[in-house]
C-alpha positions in Angstrom: -19.6 4.6 10.8 -23.0 4.8 12.5 -25.3 6.3 9.9 -28.9 6.8 10.9 -31.9 6.1 8.7 -33.7 9.0 6.9 -36.7 8.4 9.1 -34.6 8.6 12.3 -33.0 11.7 10.9 -36.4 13.3 10.1 -37.7 12.5 13.6 -34.6 14.1 15.2 -34.8 17.2 13.0 -38.5 17.6 13.8 -37.6 17.5 17.5 -35.2 20.4 16.9 -32.0 18.3 17.4 -28.7 19.1 15.7 -27.9 16.5 13.1 -25.5 16.2 10.2 -25.5 15.2 6.6 -22.8 14.4 4.0 -23.4 15.2 0.3 -25.8 17.4 -1.5 -28.3 19.4 0.6 -31.3 18.3 -1.4 -30.4 14.6 -1.2 -27.7 13.7 1.2 -25.5 10.6 0.7 -25.5 9.8 4.4 -27.1 11.3 7.6 -25.7 11.2 11.2 -26.6 12.1 14.7 -22.9 12.3 15.6 -20.8 15.2 14.3 -17.5 13.2 14.6 -18.9 10.5 12.3 -20.2 13.0 9.8 -16.9 14.8 9.7 -15.0 11.5 9.1 -17.4 10.5 6.3 -17.1 14.0 4.7 -13.3 13.8 4.9 -13.1 10.3 3.5 -15.4 11.1 0.6 -14.3 14.7 0.0 -17.9 15.6 0.3 -20.0 18.5 1.6 -20.7 18.5 5.3 -24.0 20.0 6.4 -25.0 20.8 9.9 -28.7 20.8 10.5 -30.2 22.6 13.5 -33.7 21.2 13.4 -34.9 21.8 9.8 -32.4 24.6 9.2 -29.1 23.6 7.7 -25.9 25.2 6.6 -22.8 23.9 4.8 -19.9 23.8 7.2 -16.6 25.1 5.9 -13.5 23.1 6.1 -12.0 25.3 8.8 -15.1 24.6 11.0 -14.6 20.8 10.9 -11.2 19.6 9.7 -9.2 18.3 12.7 -6.2 20.4 13.5 -6.9 23.5 11.3 -7.4 25.7 14.3 -5.1 23.8 16.7 -2.0 25.6 17.9 1.2 24.5 16.3 3.5 22.3 18.3 
């Protein structure tokens, strides 16, 4: 998975970009520029998935990111 460094993450957040973190809000275990990679890391580690829009973040619920939860049944 392509984690980014905390300094890269901070630079992206300061520019207002949407970024992602896995783990506690106050000290994430990993940070990502890619939603797909963050979702995968959260699912593998059964961790919290945080979406940051600039410096404003919110914990994303499972139904917002788990693959197939909102997909139509076959």
